[in-house]
C-alpha positions, 0 to 999 in steps of 0.5 A: 505410730506408738512404739510398742514401750513407753519406758525400758529399763535396764539394771540389777534383776534382784528377787526380793525374798521376805520372811518375818522373823523374831529377834531371837532369830536374827541373833542366832543367825547373825543378822544385824538388825536394821541395815542392809549388808552385801554377803556372799554366796555361801552366806546368802545360800545359809540364810536362804535355806533357814527362811521359813513361809518366804514370799518372793517378788521381782526387786532391784532399783530400776526394776522397782520403778519399771514394775510400778509403771507396768502395774498402772498400766504403762507399756514397759519392759525391763532387762536384766540378768537372771540365772535359770534357777527356781528365783530366776524363773520365778522372776521373769513370770512375776514381772510378766504378771505385774505388766512388765515384760522381761525379755532375757532368758534366764542363762542356762548353766550359769556360773552364778545363781539369780541375785537375791536381797533376803529381807527379814521383817522383825515384829517391831516393823524393822527390816534387816537385809542381806543382799547377793549380788549374784548373776544381776551384776555380769549384765553386759552388752549381749543382754541389751536387745537393740529391738527393744531399745529402740521400741521404747519412748524413754529409756532408764537406766541403773546408775550401779551398772557402772559397777562393772566394765561390762555394765558401763559397756551395756549402759553405753550401747543401750544409751547409744540405741535409744538416741539413734531411735529418737528415745530420751535416755537417762539414769538413776544415781542410785546412791551417794556412794555409788556416785562417789565411785563413778563421779567423773563418769557421771557428770559427763553423762549428765552434761552431754548424752543423757536427757536426764537423771534422777537423783535425791538431795545427797546424790547431787550433792555427792555429784558436785562435791558440795553442800550448797546445791543453789550455788554450785550447780545453778539448779535451785529447789525447783531443779531437784 
Protein backbone atom coordinates (compact mmCIF):
# COMPACT_ATOMS: atom_id res chain seq x y z
CA UNK A 1 0.00 0.00 0.00
CA UNK A 2 1.37 3.41 -0.95
CA UNK A 3 1.93 6.00 1.77
CA UNK A 4 -0.25 9.15 1.92
CA UNK A 5 2.67 11.39 0.97
CA UNK A 6 5.37 10.87 -1.60
CA UNK A 7 7.46 13.81 -0.36
CA UNK A 8 7.33 15.78 2.90
CA UNK A 9 9.46 18.88 3.45
CA UNK A 10 10.45 20.72 6.62
CA UNK A 11 11.80 24.26 6.60
CA UNK A 12 11.14 27.97 6.89
CA UNK A 13 7.62 29.05 5.94
CA UNK A 14 8.25 32.46 4.41
CA UNK A 15 5.50 34.42 2.68
CA UNK A 16 6.76 36.10 -0.50
CA UNK A 17 5.22 39.57 -0.74
CA UNK A 18 5.76 41.00 -4.22
CA UNK A 19 5.12 44.50 -5.56
CA UNK A 20 6.17 46.43 -8.66
CA UNK A 21 7.98 49.61 -7.71
CA UNK A 22 10.05 52.42 -9.22
CA UNK A 23 13.70 53.21 -8.59
CA UNK A 24 12.50 56.40 -6.91
CA UNK A 25 10.43 54.33 -4.47
CA UNK A 26 13.48 52.19 -3.64
CA UNK A 27 15.59 55.28 -2.96
CA UNK A 28 12.91 56.98 -0.87
CA UNK A 29 12.47 53.88 1.30
CA UNK A 30 16.12 52.98 1.64
CA UNK A 31 15.87 49.70 -0.27
CA UNK A 32 19.19 48.71 -1.84
CA UNK A 33 18.55 47.57 -5.38
CA UNK A 34 19.26 44.07 -6.62
CA UNK A 35 20.27 42.33 -3.39
CA UNK A 36 18.72 40.34 -0.55
CA UNK A 37 18.94 41.84 2.93
CA UNK A 38 17.85 40.40 6.26
CA UNK A 39 15.85 42.95 8.25
CA UNK A 40 14.30 43.24 11.70
CA UNK A 41 10.62 43.37 12.65
CA UNK A 42 10.16 47.19 12.75
CA UNK A 43 11.77 47.53 9.33
CA UNK A 44 9.62 44.68 7.98
CA UNK A 45 6.42 46.28 9.25
CA UNK A 46 7.38 49.66 7.80
CA UNK A 47 8.13 48.26 4.34
CA UNK A 48 5.07 46.03 4.35
CA UNK A 49 2.82 49.02 5.06
CA UNK A 50 4.05 50.99 2.03
CA UNK A 51 3.79 48.19 -0.53
CA UNK A 52 1.01 49.00 -3.01
CA UNK A 53 -0.85 46.37 -5.05
CA UNK A 54 1.15 43.61 -3.44
CA UNK A 55 0.67 39.91 -4.13
CA UNK A 56 1.37 37.22 -1.55
CA UNK A 57 2.45 33.66 -2.22
CA UNK A 58 3.93 30.88 -0.07
CA UNK A 59 7.71 30.78 -0.17
CA UNK A 60 10.78 29.49 1.58
CA UNK A 61 13.65 27.37 0.28
CA UNK A 62 12.29 23.85 0.73
CA UNK A 63 8.69 25.09 0.69
CA UNK A 64 9.13 26.21 -2.93
CA UNK A 65 10.40 22.77 -3.91
CA UNK A 66 7.55 20.98 -2.17
CA UNK A 67 4.95 23.36 -3.60
CA UNK A 68 6.34 22.82 -7.09
CA UNK A 69 6.07 19.07 -6.69
CA UNK A 70 2.54 19.41 -5.36
CA UNK A 71 1.49 21.48 -8.37
CA UNK A 72 2.73 18.65 -10.59
CA UNK A 73 0.49 16.14 -8.86
CA UNK A 74 2.98 14.66 -6.38
CA UNK A 75 1.40 13.91 -2.99
CA UNK A 76 3.17 16.39 -0.71
CA UNK A 77 3.08 18.04 2.70
CA UNK A 78 5.16 20.85 4.17
CA UNK A 79 5.93 21.26 7.86
CA UNK A 80 6.63 24.84 8.92
CA UNK A 81 5.69 27.51 11.43
CA UNK A 82 3.43 30.52 10.80
CA UNK A 83 1.60 32.91 13.12
CA UNK A 84 -2.15 33.38 13.38
CA UNK A 85 -2.06 36.58 11.35
CA UNK A 86 -3.05 37.67 7.84
CA UNK A 87 0.02 36.23 6.13
CA UNK A 88 0.03 33.04 8.19
CA UNK A 89 -3.61 32.23 7.50
CA UNK A 90 -3.22 32.87 3.77
CA UNK A 91 -0.03 30.77 3.66
CA UNK A 92 -1.78 27.54 4.60
CA UNK A 93 -4.70 28.19 2.25
CA UNK A 94 -2.43 28.99 -0.69
CA UNK A 95 -0.30 25.88 -0.13
CA UNK A 96 -3.42 23.73 -0.19
CA UNK A 97 -4.61 25.34 -3.41
CA UNK A 98 -1.25 24.49 -5.00
CA UNK A 99 -1.62 20.84 -4.02
CA UNK A 100 0.44 20.67 -0.80
CA UNK A 101 -0.94 19.96 2.65
CA UNK A 102 0.20 22.30 5.44
CA UNK A 103 -0.55 20.31 8.62
CA UNK A 104 0.69 22.82 11.20
CA UNK A 105 -2.01 25.16 12.53
CA UNK A 106 -1.03 28.85 12.77
CA UNK A 107 0.37 29.71 16.20
CA UNK A 108 -2.07 31.77 18.27
CA UNK A 109 -0.79 34.73 20.31
CA UNK A 110 2.65 34.25 18.81
CA UNK A 111 5.46 36.52 19.98
CA UNK A 112 6.66 36.90 16.39
CA UNK A 113 4.67 37.44 13.17
CA UNK A 114 4.74 35.25 10.08
CA UNK A 115 8.02 35.40 8.20
CA UNK A 116 8.05 37.41 4.98
CA UNK A 117 10.31 38.30 2.11
CA UNK A 118 9.30 41.62 0.58
CA UNK A 119 10.31 41.59 -3.05
CA UNK A 120 10.37 44.87 -4.95
CA UNK A 121 10.41 44.47 -8.73
CA UNK A 122 11.70 47.56 -10.55
CA UNK A 123 10.89 48.43 -14.20
CA UNK A 124 14.11 46.78 -15.47
CA UNK A 125 13.05 43.48 -13.88
CA UNK A 126 15.57 43.66 -11.03
CA UNK A 127 14.42 42.17 -7.73
CA UNK A 128 15.30 43.81 -4.43
CA UNK A 129 14.53 41.54 -1.50
CA UNK A 130 14.14 42.40 2.17
CA UNK A 131 13.57 39.32 4.31
CA UNK A 132 12.33 39.12 7.88
CA UNK A 133 12.70 35.60 9.35
CA UNK A 134 10.04 36.00 12.05
CA UNK A 135 8.37 32.94 13.51
CA UNK A 136 9.47 30.44 10.88
CA UNK A 137 13.01 30.25 12.24
CA UNK A 138 11.63 29.03 15.59
CA UNK A 139 10.41 25.71 14.18
CA UNK A 140 11.15 22.97 16.72
CA UNK A 141 10.44 19.33 17.56
CA UNK A 142 6.87 20.09 18.67
CA UNK A 143 6.10 21.26 15.13
CA UNK A 144 7.12 17.92 13.63
CA UNK A 145 4.16 15.54 13.36
CA UNK A 146 5.37 11.95 13.65
CA UNK A 147 2.22 10.82 11.83
CA UNK A 148 3.04 13.02 8.84
CA UNK A 149 6.74 12.16 8.69
CA UNK A 150 6.13 8.42 9.04
CA UNK A 151 3.58 8.64 6.21
CA UNK A 152 6.01 9.71 3.48
CA UNK A 153 8.37 8.02 1.04
CA UNK A 154 10.90 10.87 0.99
CA UNK A 155 11.71 13.51 3.63
CA UNK A 156 13.40 16.71 2.42
CA UNK A 157 15.02 18.92 5.06
CA UNK A 158 16.24 22.51 4.86
CA UNK A 159 19.83 23.27 5.84
CA UNK A 160 18.82 26.62 7.32
CA UNK A 161 17.13 24.70 10.16
CA UNK A 162 20.59 24.27 11.67
CA UNK A 163 20.85 27.99 12.42
CA UNK A 164 18.98 27.48 15.72
CA UNK A 165 19.06 24.68 18.29
CA UNK A 166 15.28 23.99 18.15
CA UNK A 167 15.62 23.63 14.37
CA UNK A 168 18.43 21.13 14.79
CA UNK A 169 16.29 19.12 17.21
CA UNK A 170 13.36 19.22 14.77
CA UNK A 171 15.67 18.10 11.98
CA UNK A 172 16.99 15.12 13.94
CA UNK A 173 13.54 14.09 15.17
CA UNK A 174 12.17 14.11 11.64
CA UNK A 175 15.16 12.26 10.17
CA UNK A 176 15.01 9.57 12.87
CA UNK A 177 11.26 9.10 12.39
CA UNK A 178 11.66 8.89 8.62
CA UNK A 179 14.28 6.17 8.86
CA UNK A 180 12.17 4.18 11.34
CA UNK A 181 9.28 4.25 8.88
CA UNK A 182 11.45 3.23 5.93
CA UNK A 183 11.47 6.64 4.24
CA UNK A 184 14.52 8.14 2.59
CA UNK A 185 15.75 11.38 4.17
CA UNK A 186 17.88 14.10 2.62
CA UNK A 187 18.91 17.72 2.97
CA UNK A 188 19.31 20.86 0.93
CA UNK A 189 22.58 22.57 1.84
CA UNK A 190 20.78 25.92 1.31
CA UNK A 191 23.72 28.23 0.50
CA UNK A 192 27.54 28.36 0.86
CA UNK A 193 27.35 30.60 3.92
CA UNK A 194 25.00 28.15 5.61
CA UNK A 195 27.52 25.39 4.88
CA UNK A 196 30.30 27.55 6.36
CA UNK A 197 28.31 27.88 9.58
CA UNK A 198 27.52 24.16 9.93
CA UNK A 199 30.21 22.36 7.97
CA UNK A 200 31.04 19.71 10.57
CA UNK A 201 27.39 18.85 11.16
CA UNK A 202 26.65 18.67 7.44
CA UNK A 203 29.64 16.48 6.68
CA UNK A 204 28.61 14.08 9.44
CA UNK A 205 25.06 13.92 8.07
CA UNK A 206 26.20 13.45 4.48
CA UNK A 207 28.58 10.64 5.49
CA UNK A 208 26.05 8.69 7.48
CA UNK A 209 22.45 9.25 8.60
CA UNK A 210 21.05 10.83 5.43
CA UNK A 211 20.37 9.13 2.11
CA UNK A 212 20.94 12.12 -0.18
CA UNK A 213 21.79 15.80 -0.28
CA UNK A 214 21.13 18.50 -2.84
CA UNK A 215 23.51 21.35 -3.53
CA UNK A 216 25.17 23.42 -6.21
CA UNK A 217 28.89 23.47 -6.93
CA UNK A 218 29.64 26.42 -4.65
CA UNK A 219 27.93 24.70 -1.71
CA UNK A 220 29.83 21.49 -2.40
CA UNK A 221 33.13 23.37 -2.56
CA UNK A 222 32.32 24.97 0.78
CA UNK A 223 31.39 21.59 2.28
CA UNK A 224 34.75 20.05 1.40
CA UNK A 225 36.75 23.30 1.45
CA UNK A 226 38.18 22.72 -1.99
CA UNK A 227 38.16 24.08 -5.52
CA UNK A 228 38.84 20.66 -7.04
CA UNK A 229 35.75 18.52 -6.58
CA UNK A 230 36.94 15.44 -8.45
CA UNK A 231 40.13 14.99 -6.45
CA UNK A 232 38.98 15.95 -2.97
CA UNK A 233 35.53 14.36 -2.90
CA UNK A 234 35.72 11.54 -5.42
CA UNK A 235 32.29 12.59 -6.69
CA UNK A 236 33.33 13.72 -10.15
CA UNK A 237 31.11 15.82 -12.35
CA UNK A 238 28.41 13.14 -12.43
CA UNK A 239 28.08 13.25 -8.67
CA UNK A 240 26.87 16.84 -8.45
